[in-house]
N, C-alpha and C positions, 0 to 999 in steps of 0.2 A: 114594365120594367122601366125606370127611367134615364137617361142618357148618363146620369153621373154613376151609376150604379153601373151598367153598360161598360163605361170606357174602364172604371175601376178592376171589373174581372177581366177584360183584354188587357189591358198593362197586366195585371198579375200572371195572367198566361202568358205573352210575352217573354217577361221575365224567367219565368219557370222553364221556358224554352231555351232561351239564352243560356240562363244556367246548366239547362241537361246537357247542352252541345259545348261547354267550356273545355270538356277534357278530352274533343274532338279535332280542336284546332292546333293543327301542326306545320310547325316549318321544316325546313330540310336541315338534316345534320346527317352526319357521317362519320364514322369513326375506326381507325387500323390498330392492330397489334404488332407492335415491332418489337425484334431481337436485342435490345440492350444489354444485355450479360447480368450479374448478379454481384452482390456486394456480400463479403465477408469480415466479421470483427476479427481484430487480432486478439492476442492473449498476455495476461501480466498474471505470473505468480511466483511464488517464493515458496521452499520447501527445505526441512533437514534432509540431507543426503545420507546422514548416519548419526549415532548420539556423538553428543559436544562432552569436550574434556576438559579438566581443571588443573593446571599448572601452579605449582608456587615460583613464582620467580622474585621475591624479596631479593633485592642485591645481587643478581645476578644469577641466584639459585634457578634450575629447572628441575623442580620437583615434582611428580605426575601426584594426583591427588584424587581418590573418589569422592563419590560424592559425599557417602557417610561422612569422611573425612573434613570435606569444606563445611559441612555441617557443623562439625565439633571444632573448625578452626576457630580460634581468638585471635583478630588481627589487632593490632597494635600502631601505633603511628612509626611509617617506616613499612610496614606491611605492604604485598602487592600480590593477587591472585589474578589469574589468566584462565579466561574460559574460552576456548576453542569450539566454534561449531561450522562445520561442513554444511554448505548450501547448494540449493540449485536455483539458478535464475532463469524463468522462461519472459523471454520477450518477444513480441511478434505483431508489428503492424507500421503501416506509414506513419511518419512525422513524431512515435513514440519514444518518450523519454519518461524516466522515474527516477523517482531519490530514493535511494536507500540509507535505512538510517537505524537508529533503537528509538524506541518509545519511553521517553526519559520517567513517564507517569507509571511506567511497567515496573519501576525499580523502586522499592518502599523501604520504610523504616527509620526510626531512629538514628542511624548512623549516614541518611541518605546525604545532610548537609554537609556533613566533614570530610565523606570521599570524592575521588575523583573518579570518572569512569571515559573511557577511551574507547572508542572502535575503530580499527582497521579493517581493511578487506585487502585478500592477494587470492593469488593463486593457489597456495599452499600455506599449510603451519610454516610461521618461521620467514616464509618469499615475502618481497616488497614488491614485488611484479603485479600489476592489477589485472583482471580475468579482461577477456576478449569483452568487449564494448560497454567496457567500465571506465569510465574517468572521476578526479577526485572533484568533491563539490566544495562550493564555495566558502562553507565552514568544516572545520575540523569534525571527522567524527561521520559526515555523510559523504555519498558516491551519488553519480547520475547516471543510472542504467541505457543502453540504447539496445534495438535488435540485434542479434548477431545471426548470421547465415546459418547456423545451426540450429537456430529456434532458441535453444538453451546453451548456459555455460556453469560451469563447475568453479566455486569461489570457499574459502574459507573467512569467517567472520571471526575477527580475535578482540575479546572485551576486557578489559581491563579494570578490576575494580582496587583502588590505592588509599589508602589512609595516610595521607602526607606526612612527612616527620616533624611538617612545623606545625601539627595541631596539638595544641594543648589545654584545650577546653574540656573540663572536667564532665560537662554533659555527655561528650561522644566516650565516655566508658560503660560499659557495660552495655552497651546498645546492639542492636541488629539491623542488618541489611538483607531485607527480602527479594531474591533477585528468583523466586520461583515462576514467575510470570514474565520473564525478560522477553520484553518480542521486538524482534526485527521487522522495520516495516519498509515495502516498496509500493510507493503512491505517484501516479500518473501525474505531469506536470502538464500544466495547460500547454494547449499547440499555442506555440510563437509564430 
């Protein structure tokens, strides 16, 4: 064998030995387990606590209506109907704040451009006191919810549908307003 071949074989053997031993080269290291506790997440939910109810409140009336009567009701300029829905708001968590309002897209129909919808929140139907942990939002019909020590709070959402007496557009005649998918929303705010 010539020197060149012997050198190549010796070099290859050396490289193989180095590669084979690469996994055994070690440095000192250490670790320890600590009891750093655990972290839990909060909650945010909104639920109906009982069935909602309709009332004709046109010109100061207070006439209870069944769902069938509402479906057959023909509003005219000046008509005002009120839907009252008892709800339970659950909110827990550090720094948690959430906005409660209704989803305008959940109200549909050809009458939508002509009616006004208002939402109010209170401790009971007809009351003006806000539930514990709730403050008025920056826009009408919106509320800010914060956690309460009890974990949840009861409230009543009042949703008013009114065809103002100033509406004179013939296009508002014979129209419909679909509230079958009316949705109240509770969305967390970004932590400030």
